[in-house]
N, C-alpha and C positions, 0 to 999 in steps of 0.2 A: 503494503500500501506506499509508503515511506519509504522503502529500501529496504534492503533487514536486516541492515543495521542496527535501524529506529522500527520496525519492526519486532525485531527481536527484543531490543529493552523493553517496549509496551508490554508484550506480553512478558517479558519475565516479573513487570513490576508489581502485575494483578495479578501475577498465579500463589499459589500456593505449594506446599511440601504435606499438609497432612494425612494428605490419601497415598502417599510414596510408598507402591509393592510392588516387588519382583515377582512374576511367576511363579517360581516357585510359594513364597510367603501367600500368593493367592489361592495356591491348590488347597496347601494345609489348613487356610483357614475354608475356606466353600466348604457349606453342607454340613457345617460342627452345629449348627440349626438343631435347638432342640424337636422334635417330634410336637409339642404342640408348638410349631410357628404357621403347621397347614393350618392347622384350627385358626390363627389368628389373620393369618391372609386373604381366607374366604370371603370378608367383604369387598374383598376388593377382586376377587376375582369375579363376587356376583355383580361387579361395576364396572366389568371389562362387557361377560354378559346382556347388558342393559345396552350396554352404547353399541349394539346391533339393534337396537329399536323392534325386537322381538322377530327377528327374521335367525337367530344361534338358532338350534333345538337342542335341547337337551331328554335324550330321553332312549328310557332303560332295552328297550328295542330295537338299538339302531349300534349300527357298528363303525367304531369313532377308529382316526390312525389321527397320533401328533405327529406329524414329524420333522424330527431337530424337536425334538422332548427336550433337552438339554440332561438336567437331573431330577426332572421330573413331577415336581411341584404344582403346576400347573396339568399336567396330564391327570395326576393325585386329584387335587379338585373337582375337577371336573367330574370324576367317580362319584366325589363327595354330591354332586351338585343335581345327578341327576344320572349322567352320561351311562348310556349300554356298555357293553364288550369296548375296551378300549385297548386301546398299543399307541404307546407310544418308541418312536425308531429313534439314536443319535450314532452318532460314528467314532463317538467315545468316551474308551473302555473305562473310565475315570465317572464320567457321567452317568451311566447304564449300570456300573455298579452303584455308585451312591444311591439312585435312585429304585432299584433293589431296594435294599440296606433297609431305609425313608418306606418303600410300600410294607415290607414285610415289617416291619415296627407297627407300623399304625393300621397295621391288618386292615386292609382296605375292601370293601362289599361293596361292587363284583370285583373280584383281582383285575388288577393289573397286569398288560406284559410289560415289560421292557427285552427290546432287541437291540443289541450292536450292530450299525449297520449303515455300509454309504449308501442311501435309498435313492444314487445312482446307478447304484450296482443290485442296489437287493430286489429281490421278486419274492411275496409274501407265499405262506406254504397252498398248495395245490392253489395258485392262483386267484387266490383270496381277494376280494376290493369290498371296497369299504365303501359304507353311508353318510360322509359326513369326514370328507380329508381337515387339519387343522395344521396351521400354522400360527404362530406368535412368536413378536419380536425377531420376526428371524429375516424375511423381507427386501432389509433394507442391506442385509449384511453379507446375502447370498451371492459368490464372485459369481454365475453367471446366470441371472436371475430368469431369464427367459430359457434357459435348455428345466430350469427347475420344474416350472410353471408346466412346461410339454412335456417330464415327464411323472406329476401327477396322473395324468389322465392313463396310464399305469396301476391306481390306485382306484381310484372311485369307482361306484355300481352304476349302473346303466341310468338310475335319476338322483343319481348321489348329488352332495355339491361341496366345496373348499372354503370355507370359514378363515378368513386372513384378517390379522391386526397386523402393523408396520408403522414404523416411524419411531423418532423423526428422522425421514430422505432430508441426504445432504446439504440441497440448496433451501431448506429452511430457516426460520434461522436461528435454530441450536441445532442446524442437519450435522456437525459438524461429531455430536456424543462426546463432546467433550469438557462439560461443564464443570465435573468431577473436580480438577484443579486451578480454577479458576474466581478469583474473590471479588471477581466481577462480571457478570458477564455481559458482552457483548450480540447482540446482534449480529445474523452471516455472515461471524467470524471464519470460518472454512473459506469462503469467496475474498474477504478484506483482504487475505494475508494469504503470504504464500505458502506453500505444501511442507517444505520445509523448513523455514522457523517455527508454523507447528510442531511440527514431530518434532524438533530439537523441544522445544520449551517444552514438551507431553516429554519423553527422556527425562529431562533435568526433574522436573518435577510429580511425575506422575507413574511412569512405565519404566523404569533403568532398565531395562533388562528384554525389552522391546526395543527390536534393530530398526522399524519396516523404516524406508523408504521412501512409500506412499504411503496410502490412507486405503488402498487396496491390501495392502501386506499390513494392518496390525495385525494383534492378532484380539480375533472375534471379525475382521473386512468393514469393510468400509465401501459400496462400489455403488457407491455417488449417482445409482438409477433417479430420474426423477419422474414428477406424478406425471408427464406427459405420455411419456416412456416407459410407465406404468398398465396406459390406458392401450397401449401401442403391442406390449406384452399380451394385456393379455388377452385380446382379441386374434395377431397373430398363431396363439397356441391353441385357439377352435374353442376357447371361453367366452363365454358372456355374462354379464353380471346379474346376481338375479336382486343383489342391494351395493347401494356403494357409497359414501359417507365420508367427508373431512371434516375432521378436527371435531368432532361428536363432544369432545370436552370441554367446549363451549356455551354446551346446551343450558349450562345454568346459568348463563351468561346474553339472555336471548339478541344482544342491541352487538355485542362482536360473533356470534355464530353466523347475525344476516348479514353481517360484512365479511367474511370471512367465504360464506356465501357465494357472493356476490364476484371478492374478486377469480375464485375458483370456477367460472362462467371465463371470465378473460384469457385468450389465447395465450400462452405462453407466463401471463404473467400468473398464473397460479403454483408453475413452481416453485416460487418464490417464498410460497403460503400453506403448502401444503405439510401442514403435519406429521398425525398420525392419520394411515385412511383405517378403514371399515370398508370388507367386504365379502359380500357370500355370491359365488364363482358355480355357473353352470355347463357343463359342455352346450356350445353351439348343436341344433339340433342339426345344420346345415352342416357341421362337418366333416369335411370327406372320407371316407374310404381309404385313401394311404394316411390318415392323420396327419394333412400339413396344414389342420386351419381352418378357414372354413369361406368356405367359395367367394368365388367374388359378389361382395351388394353382402352376405349375410352381416352379421354384426349387432352393436346393439344398440 
């Protein structure tokens, strides 16, 4: 913004080191919460379901797949909130080990199944299909979101849906996901300041053992997908929207929700204000037999 040296000086002055931790320290601390923490988190999960405004089914007769379940707290919460048979899949062994340990400790009923696999390579036993696919707080981190949405077609039942909640998107005011080590939050920080300067301050004040040189390479990843790109990817991969809402956390402030909705209607401008996205997808009825996406003219 003002040159690398001055930009670094500005960012370093408003940063703090209170959350500084190595990856080893994070691994040791992660998942040590007591089993009662899941019960304490249930109101937050109910609020998440509410943001889908009645379009998120939680029914005991449906089969659910939580794609990228992490350590499984959300998967288990949905089971407690009324979801039926639910399976969580994640590629990190430590995540699945912790999920299984917590599920056994909590004695979840109905039982939750956890599988350690890369979703891009995994096929369910007997080519099982799921009524509801779940993906939460993941799509803005996945390296190739278009490939991921295309792969979801392998898991969904003919009349099934995919429920997605993700954000903040990178181009939104706080889409750099770096608020945990700044004392002063500057909106659109990730676009105002050079990437290398941002990542240098991140290493010094937040994650000293993460050597990432690009946003896409940080632990957890940031794919820098725009909201307009998400809309394109959905249709290009043969899905259509049953429900789509942006920034529903503003519902409690109607004036701000109204302004947000108006901004989202302006081409390109919406990319800079799409903080959180809530979407329910269904396979497009006119998806061609080769699975290459909707026929010309199809879509929502």
